[in-house]
C-alpha positions in Angstrom: 15.5 -21.8 8.7 12.1 -22.1 10.2 9.4 -19.8 8.8 6.4 -18.2 10.6 3.2 -17.5 8.6 0.8 -14.8 9.8 -2.6 -15.7 8.2 -5.4 -13.2 8.0 -8.6 -15.3 7.4 -10.6 -12.2 6.4 -8.4 -11.2 3.5 -9.6 -11.6 0.0 -13.3 -11.4 0.9 -12.6 -14.0 3.6 -11.2 -16.5 1.1 -7.6 -16.4 2.5 -8.2 -19.2 5.0 -9.3 -21.5 2.2 -6.2 -20.5 0.2 -4.0 -21.2 3.2 -5.6 -24.6 3.7 -4.7 -25.5 0.1 -1.2 -24.1 0.3 -0.1 -26.0 3.4 0.3 -29.2 1.5 3.0 -27.6 -0.7 5.1 -26.4 2.3 8.0 -28.7 2.7 10.1 -26.6 5.0 9.9 -26.3 8.9 7.2 -23.7 9.8 4.7 -22.5 12.3 1.7 -20.3 11.8 -1.0 -18.3 13.6 -4.4 -17.0 12.5 -5.2 -13.4 13.2 -8.3 -12.5 15.2 -8.9 -8.9 14.3 -7.3 -5.6 13.2 -3.8 -5.1 14.7 -3.4 -8.8 15.7 -1.0 -9.5 12.8 1.4 -6.9 14.3 1.2 -8.5 17.7 1.8 -12.0 16.2 4.8 -10.7 14.2 6.3 -8.9 17.2 6.3 -12.2 19.1 7.7 -14.1 16.1 10.6 -11.6 15.9 11.3 -11.9 19.6 11.2 -15.7 19.3 13.9 -15.5 16.7 12.1 -16.3 13.4 14.1 -14.9 10.5 11.4 -15.3 7.9 8.0 -14.0 8.7 5.3 -14.3 6.0 2.1 -12.3 5.6 -0.7 -14.4 4.2 -3.2 -11.8 3.2 -3.6 -8.5 1.4 -1.8 -5.1 1.7 -3.4 -4.5 5.1 -1.9 -7.7 6.5 1.5 -6.8 5.0 1.3 -3.3 6.6 0.5 -4.8 10.0 3.4 -7.3 9.8 5.8 -4.6 8.6 5.3 -2.7 11.9 7.2 -5.5 13.6 9.8 -6.0 10.9 11.0 -2.5 10.2 14.7 -2.1 11.0 14.9 -5.7 12.2 17.0 -8.6 10.8 13.8 -10.6 10.0 12.7 -11.0 6.4 9.3 -10.2 5.1 7.6 -12.8 2.8 4.2 -12.4 1.2 1.6 -15.0 0.1 -0.9 -12.7 -1.7 -4.4 -13.5 -0.5 -6.0 -10.1 -0.6 -8.3 -8.2 -3.0 -5.8 -5.6 -4.4 -2.4 -7.1 -3.6 -0.7 -3.9 -4.8 2.6 -4.4 -2.8 3.6 -7.5 -4.6 3.4 -5.7 -8.0 6.3 -3.4 -7.0 8.6 -6.0 -5.5 8.5 -8.9 -7.9 6.4 -11.4 -5.9 4.2 -13.7 -8.0 0.5 -13.5 -7.7 0.0 -17.3 -7.6 0.4 -18.6 -4.0 2.5 -21.6 -5.0 5.0 -19.5 -6.9 5.1 -17.0 -4.0 5.9 -19.9 -1.8 8.9 -20.7 -4.0 10.2 -17.1 -3.3 9.9 -17.8 0.5 12.1 -20.9 0.0 14.6 -19.8 -2.6 14.2 -16.1 -3.4 16.7 -13.4 -2.9 16.6 -10.6 -0.3 16.1 -6.9 -1.2 16.2 -3.9 1.1 13.4 -1.5 0.4 12.3 1.8 1.8 9.3 2.5 3.9 7.0 5.4 4.4 6.5 6.7 7.9 3.8 8.8 9.5 3.0 9.3 13.2 5.2 6.4 14.3 3.6 3.9 11.8 5.2 2.4 8.7 3.6 2.0 5.3 4.7 0.2 2.1 2.8 1.5 -0.9 1.1 4.9 -1.3 -0.3 7.4 1.2 -2.0 10.7 0.5 -5.0 12.9 0.9 -8.0 14.2 -1.0 -10.2 12.4 -3.5 -8.5 9.0 -3.4 -8.8 9.0 0.4 -12.6 9.7 0.1 -12.9 6.9 -2.4 -10.8 4.5 -0.2 -13.1 5.3 2.7 -16.2 4.6 0.6 -14.7 1.3 -0.7 -13.9 0.1 2.8 -17.5 0.8 3.9 -19.1 -0.8 0.9 -20.2 -4.4 0.6 -17.5 -5.2 -1.9 -19.6 -7.6 -3.9 -17.2 -7.4 -6.9 -13.5 -7.3 -7.5 -11.4 -4.3 -6.3 -11.3 -2.4 -9.6 -15.1 -2.5 -10.1 -15.8 -1.6 -6.5 -13.3 1.3 -6.8 -14.9 2.7 -9.9 -18.4 2.5 -8.5 -17.4 4.3 -5.3 -15.4 6.9 -7.3 -18.5 7.9 -9.3 -20.5 8.1 -6.1 -17.9 10.3 -4.4 -17.7 12.6 -7.4 -21.3 13.6 -6.8 -20.2 15.7 -3.8 -16.4 16.0 -3.8 -14.5 19.0 -5.5 -10.9 20.2 -5.7 -9.5 22.0 -2.7 -6.7 24.4 -1.9 -3.7 22.7 -0.6 -0.3 23.7 0.8 2.4 21.1 0.2 5.8 21.3 1.8 8.6 19.1 0.4 12.0 19.1 2.1 11.3 22.6 3.3 10.1 24.0 0.0 6.4 25.2 0.1 4.0 25.3 -2.8 0.3 26.1 -3.1 -2.0 24.2 -5.4 -5.7 23.6 -6.0 -6.0 19.9 -6.4 -8.1 16.8 -6.5 -5.6 14.8 -4.6 -2.0 14.5 -3.4 -0.5 11.0 -3.4 2.9 10.2 -1.9 4.3 7.0 -3.3 7.0 4.7 -2.0 5.7 2.2 -4.5 3.9 2.6 -7.8 0.4 1.1 -7.1 -2.7 1.5 -5.1 -6.4 0.8 -5.6 -6.0 -2.7 -7.1 -3.5 -1.9 -9.8 -3.8 1.9 -10.3 -0.3 3.1 -11.1 -0.7 6.5 -9.5 3.1 7.0 -9.1 4.5 5.3 -12.2 8.1 6.3 -11.7 8.3 5.5 -8.0 10.9 3.0 -6.8 10.8 1.2 -3.4 14.6 1.4 -3.1 15.7 4.9 -4.2 15.5 6.7 -0.9 12.9 9.1 -2.2 9.1 9.6 -2.1 7.2 10.6 -5.3 4.7 13.4 -4.5 2.1 13.0 -7.2 -0.5 15.8 -7.6 -3.6 15.8 -9.6 -4.3 19.5 -10.0 -7.7 21.0 -10.7 -9.6 19.9 -13.9 -13.2 19.4 -14.7 -15.0 16.3 -13.6 -15.5 15.2 -17.2 -11.8 15.5 -17.8 -11.0 13.7 -14.6 -13.1 10.8 -15.7 -11.1 10.6 -18.9 -7.9 11.0 -16.9 -8.4 8.2 -14.4 -8.5 5.2 -16.7 -5.0 6.2 -17.9 -3.7 5.6 -14.3 -3.9 1.8 -14.8 -1.3 2.0 -17.6 0.7 5.0 -16.2 -0.1 7.1 -19.3 -1.6 9.8 -17.1 1.8 11.1 -16.2 1.9 13.1 -19.5 -1.4 14.9 -18.6 -0.9 18.7 -17.9 -2.8 18.4 -14.7 -0.5 15.8 -13.3 2.6 16.8 -11.4 5.4 14.9 -9.6 8.0 16.2 -7.2 10.5 13.9 -5.4 11.5 14.4 -1.8 12.2 12.8 1.5 9.8 14.7 3.9 6.4 15.8 2.9 3.6 17.8 4.7 0.1 18.2 3.2 -2.5 20.6 4.4 -5.8 20.9 2.6 -8.3 23.7 3.2 -10.9 22.7 4.3 -9.2 19.6 5.7 -9.3 16.3 3.7 -9.2 12.7 4.6 -5.8 10.9 4.6 -5.3 7.3 3.4 -2.4 5.0 3.8 -2.1 1.7 2.0 -5.8 1.6 1.4 -7.1 2.6 4.8 -8.2 6.0 6.0 -6.0 7.0 9.0 -7.2 10.6 9.8 -7.4 14.0 8.3 -4.9 16.7 7.1 -2.6 18.2 8.0 -0.3 15.2 7.8 3.4 14.6 7.5 5.3 11.7 5.8 8.9 10.8 5.6 10.9 8.1 3.8 12.8 5.5 5.8 15.5 4.3 3.4 16.3 0.5 3.4 14.2 -0.1 6.5 12.7 -3.4 5.4 14.2 -6.7 4.1 11.9 -8.5 1.7 12.1 -11.9 0.1 11.6 -11.3 -3.5 12.6 -12.2 -7.0 13.5 -8.6 -8.0 13.0 -5.0 -7.1 
């Protein structure tokens, strides 16, 4: 079965193209590839690959590249593969794809297929975590920064910067028709566990259970928040009294005043925003889920 690789040369601080050049000598199956030329191009390439009849389409890049390719593969018979070449690579952590490119390539050749859920908002699909509030502000700051260091260091530096002006806000959250009011730092909606280069914000989320994990960090002092956040990398934060999780299938978030909204690491607008789960919408080549 011929494989099509969608290569984002700007992923991983523009190191993805070098990674791809080294990986090609290990590919011993029929394949074609294309290099993306800018934002959104991976989607266009993947759409054409699906139309042409490729059954295995591989994103070579980070979570942004995966998200673009997924727009073309959702509810199709084509399988998603991933060669991780980004900075954070959060998606692969939840679906059992190895970090090393050569081992990820073995999954493309011999791995199993798993059907996973997707998040949907405004006609677009997302694979990891979406939400609004503090983390969206930080994501925006990270994306606008120079990114001289790895994802975690950059994230922490921008978090400290954002905390100089950001404060908790009133929020109305509607989950499957049930409405609740909170004063919160952020509301994250997880299809998968991770975002922000390994932060396990939704530690109990599963990509194949047909539900979203609505994770709320309610109001607490900035000092306590700084003690809370390091625990997110291990999932130990879920026992903190300010942390709350509700499972659901449709979620609406409305902050007052409005807050930025992020999806898979990119800011996509402002609240109010609605999300839904699309059960089993994507077929992924993986070792496990």
